[in-house]
TORLOSE-990337 format. One record per residue (C-alpha): x, y, z; residue number from 1. Coordinates in Angstrom, 3 decimals, m for minus. Layout:
N
<site><x>X</x><y>Y</y><z>Z</z><nr>NUM</nr></site>
...
//
This chain:
272
<site><x>40.514</x><y>61.928</y><z>m26.445</z><nr>1</nr></site>
<site><x>37.871</x><y>59.198</y><z>m26.800</z><nr>2</nr></site>
<site><x>39.011</x><y>55.696</y><z>m25.939</z><nr>3</nr></site>
<site><x>38.998</x><y>53.213</y><z>m28.789</z><nr>4</nr></site>
<site><x>36.156</x><y>50.679</y><z>m28.710</z><nr>5</nr></site>
<site><x>37.124</x><y>47.163</y><z>m27.629</z><nr>6</nr></site>
<site><x>38.089</x><y>44.783</y><z>m30.376</z><nr>7</nr></site>
<site><x>35.884</x><y>41.842</y><z>m31.284</z><nr>8</nr></site>
<site><x>38.595</x><y>39.564</y><z>m29.915</z><nr>9</nr></site>
<site><x>38.552</x><y>41.355</y><z>m26.554</z><nr>10</nr></site>
<site><x>34.762</x><y>41.116</y><z>m26.372</z><nr>11</nr></site>
<site><x>34.912</x><y>37.415</y><z>m27.260</z><nr>12</nr></site>
<site><x>37.358</x><y>36.675</y><z>m24.459</z><nr>13</nr></site>
<site><x>35.363</x><y>38.764</y><z>m21.988</z><nr>14</nr></site>
<site><x>32.205</x><y>36.847</y><z>m22.880</z><nr>15</nr></site>
<site><x>33.951</x><y>33.499</y><z>m22.510</z><nr>16</nr></site>
<site><x>35.447</x><y>34.531</y><z>m19.161</z><nr>17</nr></site>
<site><x>32.048</x><y>35.590</y><z>m17.778</z><nr>18</nr></site>
<site><x>30.314</x><y>32.415</y><z>m18.887</z><nr>19</nr></site>
<site><x>33.133</x><y>30.317</y><z>m17.422</z><nr>20</nr></site>
<site><x>33.144</x><y>32.276</y><z>m14.146</z><nr>21</nr></site>
<site><x>29.706</x><y>33.650</y><z>m13.186</z><nr>22</nr></site>
<site><x>31.297</x><y>35.437</y><z>m10.218</z><nr>23</nr></site>
<site><x>33.146</x><y>37.709</y><z>m12.604</z><nr>24</nr></site>
<site><x>29.878</x><y>38.542</y><z>m14.343</z><nr>25</nr></site>
<site><x>28.188</x><y>39.283</y><z>m11.005</z><nr>26</nr></site>
<site><x>31.006</x><y>41.636</y><z>m10.006</z><nr>27</nr></site>
<site><x>30.764</x><y>43.479</y><z>m13.329</z><nr>28</nr></site>
<site><x>26.964</x><y>43.756</y><z>m13.110</z><nr>29</nr></site>
<site><x>27.264</x><y>45.318</y><z>m9.655</z><nr>30</nr></site>
<site><x>29.431</x><y>48.148</y><z>m11.029</z><nr>31</nr></site>
<site><x>28.269</x><y>51.276</y><z>m12.876</z><nr>32</nr></site>
<site><x>28.759</x><y>50.799</y><z>m16.646</z><nr>33</nr></site>
<site><x>31.642</x><y>53.284</y><z>m16.745</z><nr>34</nr></site>
<site><x>33.540</x><y>51.294</y><z>m14.115</z><nr>35</nr></site>
<site><x>33.213</x><y>47.956</y><z>m15.886</z><nr>36</nr></site>
<site><x>35.979</x><y>46.389</y><z>m17.947</z><nr>37</nr></site>
<site><x>36.015</x><y>48.037</y><z>m21.370</z><nr>38</nr></site>
<site><x>34.989</x><y>44.862</y><z>m23.204</z><nr>39</nr></site>
<site><x>31.841</x><y>44.543</y><z>m21.067</z><nr>40</nr></site>
<site><x>30.544</x><y>48.118</y><z>m21.141</z><nr>41</nr></site>
<site><x>28.393</x><y>47.748</y><z>m24.242</z><nr>42</nr></site>
<site><x>27.092</x><y>44.267</y><z>m23.459</z><nr>43</nr></site>
<site><x>23.692</x><y>43.323</y><z>m22.062</z><nr>44</nr></site>
<site><x>24.885</x><y>41.715</y><z>m18.838</z><nr>45</nr></site>
<site><x>21.390</x><y>40.531</y><z>m17.935</z><nr>46</nr></site>
<site><x>21.171</x><y>38.562</y><z>m21.170</z><nr>47</nr></site>
<site><x>24.665</x><y>37.256</y><z>m20.529</z><nr>48</nr></site>
<site><x>23.556</x><y>36.101</y><z>m17.069</z><nr>49</nr></site>
<site><x>20.711</x><y>34.206</y><z>m18.741</z><nr>50</nr></site>
<site><x>23.302</x><y>32.513</y><z>m20.934</z><nr>51</nr></site>
<site><x>25.225</x><y>31.363</y><z>m17.845</z><nr>52</nr></site>
<site><x>21.929</x><y>30.015</y><z>m16.482</z><nr>53</nr></site>
<site><x>21.310</x><y>28.058</y><z>m19.671</z><nr>54</nr></site>
<site><x>24.855</x><y>26.676</y><z>m19.540</z><nr>55</nr></site>
<site><x>24.381</x><y>25.682</y><z>m15.896</z><nr>56</nr></site>
<site><x>21.070</x><y>24.006</y><z>m16.656</z><nr>57</nr></site>
<site><x>22.760</x><y>21.945</y><z>m19.370</z><nr>58</nr></site>
<site><x>25.360</x><y>20.800</y><z>m16.818</z><nr>59</nr></site>
<site><x>22.514</x><y>19.219</y><z>m14.872</z><nr>60</nr></site>
<site><x>21.142</x><y>17.169</y><z>m17.757</z><nr>61</nr></site>
<site><x>22.569</x><y>14.034</y><z>m16.143</z><nr>62</nr></site>
<site><x>20.235</x><y>14.418</y><z>m13.143</z><nr>63</nr></site>
<site><x>17.045</x><y>15.040</y><z>m15.116</z><nr>64</nr></site>
<site><x>16.077</x><y>11.397</y><z>m14.700</z><nr>65</nr></site>
<site><x>15.920</x><y>11.844</y><z>m10.927</z><nr>66</nr></site>
<site><x>14.326</x><y>15.308</y><z>m11.108</z><nr>67</nr></site>
<site><x>11.799</x><y>14.895</y><z>m13.914</z><nr>68</nr></site>
<site><x>8.914</x><y>16.590</y><z>m12.125</z><nr>69</nr></site>
<site><x>11.089</x><y>19.415</y><z>m10.791</z><nr>70</nr></site>
<site><x>12.343</x><y>20.258</y><z>m14.281</z><nr>71</nr></site>
<site><x>8.782</x><y>20.072</y><z>m15.588</z><nr>72</nr></site>
<site><x>7.607</x><y>22.482</y><z>m12.913</z><nr>73</nr></site>
<site><x>10.522</x><y>24.846</y><z>m13.584</z><nr>74</nr></site>
<site><x>9.638</x><y>24.893</y><z>m17.267</z><nr>75</nr></site>
<site><x>5.933</x><y>25.469</y><z>m16.693</z><nr>76</nr></site>
<site><x>6.542</x><y>28.324</y><z>m14.257</z><nr>77</nr></site>
<site><x>9.343</x><y>29.927</y><z>m16.279</z><nr>78</nr></site>
<site><x>11.883</x><y>29.582</y><z>m13.468</z><nr>79</nr></site>
<site><x>14.454</x><y>27.332</y><z>m15.148</z><nr>80</nr></site>
<site><x>16.914</x><y>30.011</y><z>m16.240</z><nr>81</nr></site>
<site><x>16.290</x><y>32.127</y><z>m13.140</z><nr>82</nr></site>
<site><x>17.201</x><y>29.283</y><z>m10.785</z><nr>83</nr></site>
<site><x>20.268</x><y>28.098</y><z>m12.661</z><nr>84</nr></site>
<site><x>21.715</x><y>31.539</y><z>m13.307</z><nr>85</nr></site>
<site><x>21.432</x><y>32.307</y><z>m9.575</z><nr>86</nr></site>
<site><x>22.963</x><y>28.938</y><z>m8.747</z><nr>87</nr></site>
<site><x>25.837</x><y>29.200</y><z>m11.255</z><nr>88</nr></site>
<site><x>28.385</x><y>30.899</y><z>m8.906</z><nr>89</nr></site>
<site><x>27.697</x><y>28.329</y><z>m6.174</z><nr>90</nr></site>
<site><x>27.929</x><y>25.486</y><z>m8.669</z><nr>91</nr></site>
<site><x>31.307</x><y>26.774</y><z>m9.826</z><nr>92</nr></site>
<site><x>32.633</x><y>26.558</y><z>m6.271</z><nr>93</nr></site>
<site><x>31.278</x><y>23.030</y><z>m5.882</z><nr>94</nr></site>
<site><x>32.879</x><y>21.917</y><z>m9.147</z><nr>95</nr></site>
<site><x>36.198</x><y>23.300</y><z>m7.910</z><nr>96</nr></site>
<site><x>35.808</x><y>20.944</y><z>m4.935</z><nr>97</nr></site>
<site><x>35.088</x><y>18.067</y><z>m7.362</z><nr>98</nr></site>
<site><x>31.485</x><y>17.677</y><z>m6.169</z><nr>99</nr></site>
<site><x>30.300</x><y>16.599</y><z>m9.588</z><nr>100</nr></site>
<site><x>28.662</x><y>13.179</y><z>m9.251</z><nr>101</nr></site>
<site><x>24.921</x><y>13.075</y><z>m9.985</z><nr>102</nr></site>
<site><x>24.127</x><y>12.691</y><z>m6.288</z><nr>103</nr></site>
<site><x>26.421</x><y>15.594</y><z>m5.370</z><nr>104</nr></site>
<site><x>24.897</x><y>17.812</y><z>m8.055</z><nr>105</nr></site>
<site><x>21.416</x><y>17.203</y><z>m6.653</z><nr>106</nr></site>
<site><x>22.677</x><y>17.745</y><z>m3.087</z><nr>107</nr></site>
<site><x>24.087</x><y>21.132</y><z>m4.068</z><nr>108</nr></site>
<site><x>20.933</x><y>22.226</y><z>m5.852</z><nr>109</nr></site>
<site><x>18.731</x><y>21.239</y><z>m2.901</z><nr>110</nr></site>
<site><x>20.986</x><y>23.033</y><z>m0.439</z><nr>111</nr></site>
<site><x>20.941</x><y>26.178</y><z>m2.584</z><nr>112</nr></site>
<site><x>17.154</x><y>26.285</y><z>m2.978</z><nr>113</nr></site>
<site><x>16.640</x><y>26.224</y><z>0.801</z><nr>114</nr></site>
<site><x>17.832</x><y>29.847</y><z>0.872</z><nr>115</nr></site>
<site><x>16.909</x><y>30.802</y><z>m2.700</z><nr>116</nr></site>
<site><x>13.221</x><y>30.011</y><z>m2.171</z><nr>117</nr></site>
<site><x>12.749</x><y>32.489</y><z>0.675</z><nr>118</nr></site>
<site><x>9.028</x><y>33.105</y><z>1.115</z><nr>119</nr></site>
<site><x>8.199</x><y>33.321</y><z>m2.600</z><nr>120</nr></site>
<site><x>5.286</x><y>30.903</y><z>m3.251</z><nr>121</nr></site>
<site><x>6.519</x><y>29.755</y><z>m6.680</z><nr>122</nr></site>
<site><x>10.076</x><y>29.212</y><z>m5.497</z><nr>123</nr></site>
<site><x>8.858</x><y>27.371</y><z>m2.388</z><nr>124</nr></site>
<site><x>6.892</x><y>25.034</y><z>m4.633</z><nr>125</nr></site>
<site><x>10.075</x><y>24.257</y><z>m6.572</z><nr>126</nr></site>
<site><x>12.006</x><y>23.735</y><z>m3.325</z><nr>127</nr></site>
<site><x>9.380</x><y>21.372</y><z>m1.890</z><nr>128</nr></site>
<site><x>9.204</x><y>19.245</y><z>m5.028</z><nr>129</nr></site>
<site><x>12.986</x><y>19.204</y><z>m5.389</z><nr>130</nr></site>
<site><x>13.374</x><y>18.007</y><z>m1.788</z><nr>131</nr></site>
<site><x>10.896</x><y>15.214</y><z>m2.462</z><nr>132</nr></site>
<site><x>12.594</x><y>13.980</y><z>m5.649</z><nr>133</nr></site>
<site><x>16.008</x><y>14.309</y><z>m3.987</z><nr>134</nr></site>
<site><x>14.858</x><y>12.082</y><z>m1.119</z><nr>135</nr></site>
<site><x>13.326</x><y>9.506</y><z>m3.457</z><nr>136</nr></site>
<site><x>16.559</x><y>9.394</y><z>m5.477</z><nr>137</nr></site>
<site><x>18.650</x><y>8.956</y><z>m2.318</z><nr>138</nr></site>
<site><x>16.418</x><y>6.142</y><z>m1.070</z><nr>139</nr></site>
<site><x>16.559</x><y>4.498</y><z>m4.502</z><nr>140</nr></site>
<site><x>20.366</x><y>4.437</y><z>m4.396</z><nr>141</nr></site>
<site><x>20.275</x><y>2.598</y><z>m1.068</z><nr>142</nr></site>
<site><x>19.863</x><y>m1.009</y><z>m2.159</z><nr>143</nr></site>
<site><x>20.121</x><y>m2.466</y><z>1.360</z><nr>144</nr></site>
<site><x>17.098</x><y>m4.656</y><z>2.091</z><nr>145</nr></site>
<site><x>16.187</x><y>m5.983</y><z>5.516</z><nr>146</nr></site>
<site><x>13.089</x><y>m7.441</y><z>7.112</z><nr>147</nr></site>
<site><x>10.672</x><y>m4.868</y><z>8.457</z><nr>148</nr></site>
<site><x>10.258</x><y>m4.757</y><z>12.217</z><nr>149</nr></site>
<site><x>6.899</x><y>m5.621</y><z>13.713</z><nr>150</nr></site>
<site><x>4.814</x><y>m2.723</y><z>14.933</z><nr>151</nr></site>
<site><x>4.680</x><y>m3.054</y><z>18.742</z><nr>152</nr></site>
<site><x>1.148</x><y>m3.732</y><z>19.912</z><nr>153</nr></site>
<site><x>1.631</x><y>m1.636</y><z>23.013</z><nr>154</nr></site>
<site><x>4.626</x><y>0.358</y><z>24.157</z><nr>155</nr></site>
<site><x>5.371</x><y>0.439</y><z>27.866</z><nr>156</nr></site>
<site><x>7.099</x><y>3.148</y><z>29.908</z><nr>157</nr></site>
<site><x>10.271</x><y>1.032</y><z>29.952</z><nr>158</nr></site>
<site><x>10.168</x><y>0.400</y><z>26.167</z><nr>159</nr></site>
<site><x>13.055</x><y>1.825</y><z>24.144</z><nr>160</nr></site>
<site><x>11.723</x><y>3.436</y><z>20.937</z><nr>161</nr></site>
<site><x>13.970</x><y>2.948</y><z>17.924</z><nr>162</nr></site>
<site><x>13.628</x><y>4.532</y><z>14.513</z><nr>163</nr></site>
<site><x>12.235</x><y>2.225</y><z>11.860</z><nr>164</nr></site>
<site><x>14.024</x><y>2.652</y><z>8.540</z><nr>165</nr></site>
<site><x>15.237</x><y>5.961</y><z>7.120</z><nr>166</nr></site>
<site><x>13.181</x><y>9.092</y><z>7.627</z><nr>167</nr></site>
<site><x>13.553</x><y>12.634</y><z>6.293</z><nr>168</nr></site>
<site><x>11.373</x><y>15.292</y><z>7.891</z><nr>169</nr></site>
<site><x>10.519</x><y>18.557</y><z>6.152</z><nr>170</nr></site>
<site><x>8.234</x><y>21.522</y><z>6.636</z><nr>171</nr></site>
<site><x>6.540</x><y>22.079</y><z>3.286</z><nr>172</nr></site>
<site><x>4.003</x><y>24.358</y><z>1.650</z><nr>173</nr></site>
<site><x>2.328</x><y>21.571</y><z>m0.335</z><nr>174</nr></site>
<site><x>1.893</x><y>17.832</y><z>m0.664</z><nr>175</nr></site>
<site><x>4.512</x><y>16.821</y><z>m3.278</z><nr>176</nr></site>
<site><x>2.561</x><y>13.725</y><z>m4.296</z><nr>177</nr></site>
<site><x>m0.416</x><y>15.914</y><z>m5.179</z><nr>178</nr></site>
<site><x>1.900</x><y>18.220</y><z>m7.141</z><nr>179</nr></site>
<site><x>3.317</x><y>15.229</y><z>m9.029</z><nr>180</nr></site>
<site><x>m0.193</x><y>14.073</y><z>m9.923</z><nr>181</nr></site>
<site><x>m0.984</x><y>17.529</y><z>m11.329</z><nr>182</nr></site>
<site><x>2.255</x><y>17.642</y><z>m13.316</z><nr>183</nr></site>
<site><x>1.672</x><y>14.225</y><z>m14.870</z><nr>184</nr></site>
<site><x>m1.292</x><y>15.576</y><z>m16.775</z><nr>185</nr></site>
<site><x>m0.726</x><y>16.194</y><z>m20.477</z><nr>186</nr></site>
<site><x>m1.688</x><y>19.835</y><z>m19.901</z><nr>187</nr></site>
<site><x>m1.038</x><y>20.497</y><z>m16.206</z><nr>188</nr></site>
<site><x>m3.339</x><y>22.979</y><z>m14.496</z><nr>189</nr></site>
<site><x>m1.094</x><y>24.478</y><z>m11.826</z><nr>190</nr></site>
<site><x>m4.079</x><y>26.191</y><z>m10.210</z><nr>191</nr></site>
<site><x>m5.098</x><y>22.730</y><z>m8.956</z><nr>192</nr></site>
<site><x>m2.031</x><y>22.538</y><z>m6.706</z><nr>193</nr></site>
<site><x>m3.152</x><y>22.733</y><z>m3.085</z><nr>194</nr></site>
<site><x>m1.068</x><y>25.049</y><z>m0.936</z><nr>195</nr></site>
<site><x>m1.006</x><y>24.762</y><z>2.843</z><nr>196</nr></site>
<site><x>1.749</x><y>24.469</y><z>5.475</z><nr>197</nr></site>
<site><x>2.387</x><y>20.895</y><z>6.577</z><nr>198</nr></site>
<site><x>5.003</x><y>18.731</y><z>8.258</z><nr>199</nr></site>
<site><x>5.951</x><y>15.693</y><z>6.203</z><nr>200</nr></site>
<site><x>8.014</x><y>12.601</y><z>6.852</z><nr>201</nr></site>
<site><x>9.485</x><y>10.736</y><z>3.890</z><nr>202</nr></site>
<site><x>9.916</x><y>7.204</y><z>5.186</z><nr>203</nr></site>
<site><x>11.786</x><y>4.287</y><z>3.642</z><nr>204</nr></site>
<site><x>11.328</x><y>1.182</y><z>5.752</z><nr>205</nr></site>
<site><x>13.928</x><y>m1.618</y><z>5.587</z><nr>206</nr></site>
<site><x>12.089</x><y>m3.580</y><z>2.883</z><nr>207</nr></site>
<site><x>12.474</x><y>m0.465</y><z>0.663</z><nr>208</nr></site>
<site><x>8.806</x><y>0.517</y><z>0.734</z><nr>209</nr></site>
<site><x>8.390</x><y>4.290</y><z>0.591</z><nr>210</nr></site>
<site><x>5.713</x><y>6.389</y><z>2.229</z><nr>211</nr></site>
<site><x>4.946</x><y>10.071</y><z>2.679</z><nr>212</nr></site>
<site><x>3.327</x><y>10.810</y><z>6.030</z><nr>213</nr></site>
<site><x>1.876</x><y>14.037</y><z>7.339</z><nr>214</nr></site>
<site><x>2.460</x><y>14.471</y><z>11.066</z><nr>215</nr></site>
<site><x>1.905</x><y>17.087</y><z>13.748</z><nr>216</nr></site>
<site><x>4.815</x><y>19.477</y><z>14.251</z><nr>217</nr></site>
<site><x>5.479</x><y>18.019</y><z>17.712</z><nr>218</nr></site>
<site><x>6.324</x><y>14.666</y><z>16.106</z><nr>219</nr></site>
<site><x>9.610</x><y>16.139</y><z>14.891</z><nr>220</nr></site>
<site><x>10.795</x><y>16.674</y><z>18.456</z><nr>221</nr></site>
<site><x>9.687</x><y>13.156</y><z>19.424</z><nr>222</nr></site>
<site><x>11.612</x><y>11.624</y><z>16.510</z><nr>223</nr></site>
<site><x>14.695</x><y>13.766</y><z>17.137</z><nr>224</nr></site>
<site><x>14.823</x><y>12.619</y><z>20.765</z><nr>225</nr></site>
<site><x>14.960</x><y>8.910</y><z>19.868</z><nr>226</nr></site>
<site><x>18.531</x><y>7.688</y><z>20.403</z><nr>227</nr></site>
<site><x>17.905</x><y>3.895</y><z>20.478</z><nr>228</nr></site>
<site><x>19.040</x><y>3.840</y><z>24.125</z><nr>229</nr></site>
<site><x>16.550</x><y>5.832</y><z>26.220</z><nr>230</nr></site>
<site><x>13.234</x><y>4.429</y><z>27.338</z><nr>231</nr></site>
<site><x>9.974</x><y>6.364</y><z>27.308</z><nr>232</nr></site>
<site><x>10.434</x><y>7.525</y><z>30.912</z><nr>233</nr></site>
<site><x>13.856</x><y>8.974</y><z>30.121</z><nr>234</nr></site>
<site><x>12.590</x><y>10.583</y><z>26.935</z><nr>235</nr></site>
<site><x>9.734</x><y>12.190</y><z>28.860</z><nr>236</nr></site>
<site><x>12.168</x><y>13.702</y><z>31.339</z><nr>237</nr></site>
<site><x>14.389</x><y>14.939</y><z>28.514</z><nr>238</nr></site>
<site><x>11.554</x><y>16.426</y><z>26.477</z><nr>239</nr></site>
<site><x>9.282</x><y>17.815</y><z>29.172</z><nr>240</nr></site>
<site><x>11.140</x><y>17.578</y><z>32.470</z><nr>241</nr></site>
<site><x>8.107</x><y>16.110</y><z>34.211</z><nr>242</nr></site>
<site><x>7.730</x><y>12.380</y><z>34.970</z><nr>243</nr></site>
<site><x>4.000</x><y>12.848</y><z>35.484</z><nr>244</nr></site>
<site><x>3.606</x><y>13.236</y><z>31.702</z><nr>245</nr></site>
<site><x>4.932</x><y>9.754</y><z>30.878</z><nr>246</nr></site>
<site><x>1.524</x><y>8.513</y><z>29.760</z><nr>247</nr></site>
<site><x>1.039</x><y>11.417</y><z>27.344</z><nr>248</nr></site>
<site><x>4.482</x><y>10.871</y><z>25.789</z><nr>249</nr></site>
<site><x>3.851</x><y>7.121</y><z>25.678</z><nr>250</nr></site>
<site><x>0.629</x><y>7.748</y><z>23.751</z><nr>251</nr></site>
<site><x>2.493</x><y>10.006</y><z>21.300</z><nr>252</nr></site>
<site><x>5.201</x><y>7.413</y><z>20.651</z><nr>253</nr></site>
<site><x>2.550</x><y>4.729</y><z>20.218</z><nr>254</nr></site>
<site><x>0.988</x><y>6.880</y><z>17.482</z><nr>255</nr></site>
<site><x>4.367</x><y>7.098</y><z>15.747</z><nr>256</nr></site>
<site><x>4.748</x><y>3.324</y><z>16.070</z><nr>257</nr></site>
<site><x>1.312</x><y>2.815</y><z>14.510</z><nr>258</nr></site>
<site><x>2.487</x><y>4.939</y><z>11.554</z><nr>259</nr></site>
<site><x>5.601</x><y>2.785</y><z>11.210</z><nr>260</nr></site>
<site><x>8.037</x><y>5.545</y><z>12.178</z><nr>261</nr></site>
<site><x>9.317</x><y>3.870</y><z>15.327</z><nr>262</nr></site>
<site><x>9.384</x><y>0.390</y><z>16.778</z><nr>263</nr></site>
<site><x>11.039</x><y>m1.129</y><z>19.813</z><nr>264</nr></site>
<site><x>13.629</x><y>m3.849</y><z>19.539</z><nr>265</nr></site>
<site><x>14.788</x><y>m4.058</y><z>23.116</z><nr>266</nr></site>
<site><x>14.391</x><y>m2.771</y><z>26.663</z><nr>267</nr></site>
<site><x>17.141</x><y>m0.795</y><z>28.423</z><nr>268</nr></site>
<site><x>20.203</x><y>m2.835</y><z>29.478</z><nr>269</nr></site>
<site><x>20.004</x><y>m4.096</y><z>33.032</z><nr>270</nr></site>
<site><x>22.211</x><y>m2.380</y><z>35.576</z><nr>271</nr></site>
<site><x>22.355</x><y>m5.531</y><z>37.690</z><nr>272</nr></site>
//
């Protein structure tokens, strides 16, 4: 005996349930058609997943102001629905935890794209630009203004390097400022985007000025070691385990000071 087809009402509720809970849709899509709930067997689940992506994208309309270039890039590369339909189950979990402020929505999207991008060149471009706009938005929300520290003319082995302002370091596949310049064109030519691995520091100094700096990969370890307490001799021992390399490490920290990434506000406290 052939089973009766699902009623329109049953299909309507199944559709609504899948759009409201993308995890349910993912579970159904992973099953053979015959094993799916009756109301979903005749539906195009891929098209339904696109609908959840569109719904999720609409939920992020409130952050478009902070992510203008990212949304433009997503639209130009046809990745808008793809990203948001993949993100929908994660977003649902975050909403259940009440992580729904604009800043929290951007945080969640950035965190998700770190894994989502993988090694795909187009996705990595989205991730790199999203990181950049996320950082700019976070710096913009910090309205604290202080006087900038003077760049030390010459660090000494007993100088204590201290971080100057707020810095975010990333390994990227492009220069986001160059990408932004391309996207600002009335008819962007994405082939003009320059792709090469680079290490970037997004720096907001106390007076709120913002800079993007490209540094050598070793600079990340130098910055990470700064604890506002250890002098250059101690940092050399910690980083390299060899006091004979103090001058080389001193030169490296001086280069970071010249870039405005570190300064020195004091020498180590006296033990006497």
